C-alpha positions in Angstrom: -7.5 -12.7 14.8 -5.4 -15.5 13.3 -5.3 -13.7 10.0 -4.0 -10.6 11.7 -1.3 -12.6 13.5 -0.3 -14.1 10.1 -0.1 -10.8 8.4 2.0 -9.3 11.2 4.2 -12.4 11.1 4.8 -12.0 7.4 5.6 -8.3 7.8 8.1 -9.1 10.5 9.6 -11.9 8.5 10.0 -9.7 5.4 11.5 -7.0 7.5 13.9 -9.3 9.3 15.0 -11.1 6.1 15.7 -7.8 4.3 13.3 -8.8 1.5 11.9 -5.2 1.3 15.4 -3.8 1.2 16.2 -6.0 -1.8 13.0 -4.9 -3.6 14.9 -1.9 -5.1 17.0 -4.3 -7.1 14.0 -5.7 -8.9 12.6 -4.0 -12.0 10.0 -1.4 -11.0 6.4 -2.4 -11.8 4.8 -0.2 -14.3 1.0 -0.6 -14.0 -1.2 0.4 -11.1 -2.2 -3.3 -10.5 1.5 -4.3 -10.4 2.3 -1.4 -8.1 -0.5 -2.3 -5.8 0.5 -5.9 -5.6 4.2 -4.9 -4.9 3.6 -2.1 -2.4 0.1 -2.2 -0.9 -1.6 -5.6 -1.1 0.3 -7.2 1.8 -1.3 -4.8 4.3 -4.3 -3.4 2.6 -5.6 -6.6 1.0 -6.0 -7.7 -2.6 -9.0 -5.5 -3.3 -8.3 -2.8 -0.7 -10.4 -4.4 2.0 -7.7 -3.9 4.6 -6.9 -6.1 7.6 -8.6 -4.2 10.5 -7.7 -2.9 13.0 -4.0 -2.6 12.0 -4.3 -2.0 8.3 -7.2 0.2 7.0 -9.1 -0.6 3.8 -8.6 1.5 0.7 -12.2 1.3 -0.5 -14.0 3.5 1.9 -12.9 7.0 0.7 -12.7 8.7 -2.6 -9.5 8.4 -4.7 -9.0 12.1 -4.2 -8.7 11.6 -0.4 -6.1 8.9 -1.0 -4.2 11.2 -3.5 -4.0 13.9 -0.8 -2.8 11.3 1.8 -0.1 10.1 -0.6 1.1 13.7 -1.0 1.2 14.1 2.7 3.3 10.9 3.0 5.6 12.1 0.2 6.1 15.3 2.2 7.2 13.2 5.2 4.0 13.3 7.3 2.5 10.2 8.7 3.5 6.6 9.5 7.1 5.8 8.6 6.2 2.8 6.5 3.8 4.8 4.4 6.2 7.8 4.1 9.0 5.5 2.9 6.7 3.7 0.5 5.3 6.9 -1.0 8.8 8.4 -1.4 9.9 5.3 -3.3 7.3 6.0 -6.0 7.4 8.5 -8.8 4.4 10.8 -9.4 3.5 8.8 -12.5 3.6 5.6 -10.4 1.4 7.2 -7.8 -1.1 8.2 -10.5 -1.2 4.6 -11.8 -1.6 3.3 -8.3 -4.5 5.6 -7.5 -6.2 4.8 -10.8 -6.1 1.1 -9.9 -7.4 1.8 -6.3 -10.3 3.7 -7.9 -11.5 0.4 -9.5 -12.0 -1.2 -6.1 -15.6 -2.0 -5.2 -16.9 0.3 -2.4 -16.9 -0.9 1.2 -20.2 -2.4 2.1 -21.9 -0.9 5.2 
């Protein structure tokens, strides 16, 4: 529970400080690992394990499922944060990101 509170606090702090808004000024990461660290790791964990219950893991479904989800987000369907994040990436960046996510060890039962 404490970790969840810390994660939510960090998200609130970044949002309030405008740090995410300033991210567009930084050079765009080019590899899947860099993209994941920049766009996903804060909420979904360093290896896609997630921070339940708020942030789901990215290691429990096939990469094809995540690819379909990204396309839905890019089309404007889903949680606003995910829609905005997906729209900020190019198709090439999404492919790099999905290739990196595919390297995560599967979720243990």
